N, C-alpha and C positions, 0 to 999 in steps of 0.2 A: 383465451391469454392465462398465463401462468401468473398465479399471485406473487407479489412481492416477497422476498425473503425478509428482508428488513428495510425499514424506513423511517424517516421522520416527516416533518411537513414539506420538505421541498427537496428531498432525496430519497430514491429507491435504489437500494443494494440487491442486486439479483444475479444469478449465475449467469456467466457468460453463454452465449449462444453462437452457433456457427454463422448466422447473419450478422455478427458484430464484427466479423473478421475484417471487413473493409473500414469501418470506423477504428478499429484500434490501429491499423497502418496509418490513418490520417493523424492520430493522436501522436504516435511515436515516432515516425519515420522521419530523421533529419532533426528532431526537437534537440536543441543544443543542451538544455538543461537536463534532460533525460540520457543523453548520451554522456554527459560529465558525471553524474552521480551514480547512474546505474550500468554499470559496464559489462553486466551480463545480458544486457538487454542488446540484440545484435543491430548494427547499423551499417549500411541500409537496412531499414526494416521492412520486410515482404510479406504478402499476402500468406505464404507457406509459413512466415515464422508467427504470425498471427493465429492460423489455424494449429499450429503445435501448440502455442500457448492455450488456446482453449482447450485442446484435447489433451494436454499433458500435466495438467495441475494435480499430478498424484501426491498424496499426503498433504493437500492445502485446501482451503475452502477458499476460493477466490470469487470476489462479487464485483460485477459492474458497477460501479458509481453512475447512476443515471438521473437527470433532471427529472423530478415528479410531474412537471407541467409537458416537456416535449418529449421526454423519454430518451433524449440525446445522451450519449455517453461522455461523461466529465472526466473519468479515470477508473482507477482499479484499485482494489485493496484486498490483500488476502491474509488469511490467519492460517498457521501452522502449528500442529502440537508437536513441541518437541520431546521432551520427556518428563516424568516425575512431575506433572502439573503444570508445566510451563508452556507456554505458547508464544509465537512470535508474528508480529504484524508488519508487513511492508506495503507500500503505496505509491501510486505515481497520478498525477492529475495532469489533464491535456494544459497546454500552455494557455489558451482562452479562459480557463476556469481558474487559474491559480491566483492568490490573493484574494479570493471572494469568500474565504471560510468553508469551501467544499472538503478539502481535506480534513480538517478539524472535525467537522460535523460526522464526517464517514468514519474517523478514527475512533470517535467517542460511541457511535452506535456500533461499531465491531468490537470495540473493548467490553461493552456492555452485555452484548451477546456471548462473548467468550467467557467472561469471568461468571456469568450466570448460568453457564452450561452444566456446572456441577463438576467438572473434572480438571478445571482450570483455576491454579491458586496464584498464577502471577503471569502477566503480559508483558512481554518486552518488545522494544524495537531497536534497530541500530541505525544510525545515520553517520555519513562522514562528517568529521569534524567541521568542516568547512561548508558544508550545506545547511547553511543558516535558515534558510525557508523551511526546511524539512524538520529540523530541531524546534524551531518556534511551533510549528504544528503539534507536536510531542507535547510540548509544555503547555500550550493553551488547552490541550485535550486533558491534562492532569497529570501526565506521565513525570517521573521524577528522574534526573539526571543522576546516575549513579556513580559515573566515573566515565574514563577514557580508555579504550582498548587500543595501546598503542601498536603500531606497525602490524595492526590486525588483519590486513589484506592487502594482496598483491593486486594492483589495478594496471591492466595491459593497455587499457587507453592512456592512462596518465604515464605509463612506465616507471611505476614506484610503489613503493607500499605506501599505505593510507591509514589514517587513525579512525577509529569508529567512536562516536560518543554513544554509550549504553543508557536505555531509558528504560523504566519499568512501571506498572501500574499493578496495585493489589485490590484485593475487592473492596477493602473500606475506603480506597481513595476513589473511588468511582465517581465521576460527574453526575 
């Protein structure tokens, strides 16, 4: 068995595996919250979509968020280097695990890892202004709200432009 890449007492964050494809579909397909807030995630979500996700994460370090006890997939979190020492994090959590602190703990783990790499001076994340749970996760993990990027993205699902709240975390602010 491959050693975990990152972990705490209850979570293991590891690379996605081909064997995870079915579980990714179970997490995402038809999930109303993922459909609403992550419009780049196809719906319906198929096994082919999951395989493409696992195999096509170029330029991003994506982690399966798993329960340390059962090994079950709880969600996904990814880090991508943008430029000039800036990295960005995105995440989703399966419906059954939301509200349990999983997203916050995973965000803290990945933020620490990213900021300790030596080549990252700033970690940021964007959440749609109305996505209060995701914004709460960022704030609980110590991210600071910098402002709102108005009309920053066209959402084909909502058929309108949306605003993003921009959050950041710097090395001296790490939890």
